[in-house]
C-alpha positions in Angstrom: -43.7 13.0 125.7 -42.1 13.8 122.3 -41.6 17.4 123.3 -40.1 16.4 126.6 -37.5 14.3 124.6 -36.6 17.3 122.4 -39.0 16.6 119.6 -41.7 18.7 117.9 -45.3 18.5 116.6 -44.2 17.5 113.1 -42.4 14.4 114.6 -45.6 13.4 116.3 -47.6 13.9 113.1 -45.2 11.5 111.3 -46.2 8.6 113.5 -48.4 7.0 110.9 -48.1 4.0 108.5 -46.5 6.0 105.7 -44.6 8.6 107.8 -41.1 8.9 109.1 -42.3 7.3 112.4 -43.8 4.2 110.7 -41.9 1.9 113.0 -43.4 3.6 116.0 -46.9 3.3 114.4 -46.3 -0.4 113.9 -45.3 -0.8 117.6 -48.4 1.1 118.7 -50.6 -1.0 116.5 -49.1 -4.4 117.5 -48.4 -3.7 121.2 -50.7 -0.9 122.1 -47.9 1.3 123.2 -44.5 2.7 122.1 -41.5 1.9 124.3 -39.8 4.9 125.6 -36.4 3.8 124.2 -37.9 3.5 120.7 -39.5 7.0 121.0 -36.3 8.5 122.3 -34.3 7.0 119.4 -36.8 8.3 116.9 -36.6 11.9 118.3 -32.8 11.7 118.3 -32.5 10.4 114.7 -35.1 13.0 113.4 -33.2 15.8 115.1 -29.9 14.6 113.6 -31.5 14.4 110.2 -32.8 18.0 110.6 -29.3 19.1 111.5 -27.9 17.5 108.4 -30.7 18.9 106.2 -30.1 22.5 107.5 -26.3 22.1 107.1 -26.8 21.0 103.5 -29.2 23.9 102.8 -26.9 26.4 104.4 -23.8 25.1 102.6 -25.1 24.2 99.2 -28.4 26.0 98.7 -31.2 24.0 97.0 -31.5 20.4 98.2 -34.3 17.9 98.4 -34.9 14.9 100.7 -35.2 11.9 98.3 -35.8 9.2 100.9 -35.9 8.8 104.6 -36.5 5.6 106.6 -35.5 5.3 110.3 -31.8 6.3 110.4 -31.3 6.4 106.6 -31.4 9.8 104.8 -31.0 10.3 101.1 -30.6 13.9 99.8 -30.0 15.5 96.4 -27.9 18.6 96.1 -28.7 20.7 93.0 -25.5 22.7 93.0 -23.0 21.6 90.4 -20.4 20.3 92.8 -18.2 17.2 93.1 -19.2 14.6 95.6 -15.7 14.7 97.1 -16.3 18.4 97.9 -19.5 17.6 99.7 -17.9 15.0 101.9 -15.0 17.4 102.5 -17.4 19.9 103.9 -18.9 17.1 106.1 -15.6 16.0 107.5 -14.7 19.5 108.6 -18.1 20.6 109.8 -20.5 17.8 110.8 -20.0 15.4 113.7 -23.0 13.1 113.5 -22.1 9.4 112.7 -25.4 8.2 113.9 -27.3 8.3 110.7 -26.8 6.6 107.3 -26.4 9.2 104.6 -26.7 9.0 100.8 -26.1 12.1 98.8 -26.5 12.7 95.1 -25.2 15.9 93.4 -26.3 17.5 90.2 -23.2 16.0 88.5 -24.3 12.4 89.3 
């Protein structure tokens, strides 16, 4: 079902207590199933997060994902760049207001 919704094997493997899909794992444990709406939302958010990650890598080079829980993503950019420049790049290139984003730069 994940593949049908636009997901991949890695997303499926993250449905575990300490994975990115921990909320889905909890639903499966408590209810015995995962509601389709919750699964679709998970795939959508993970895809948006991957888009942001690839955008950051392509634009700034070396980055790392510091934290990710549901729609919250926290990245560190290792390039010596002002945070205002990072958000300037986002404003002109990225149209994804669905996720909550936290970015740290090497200067922070």
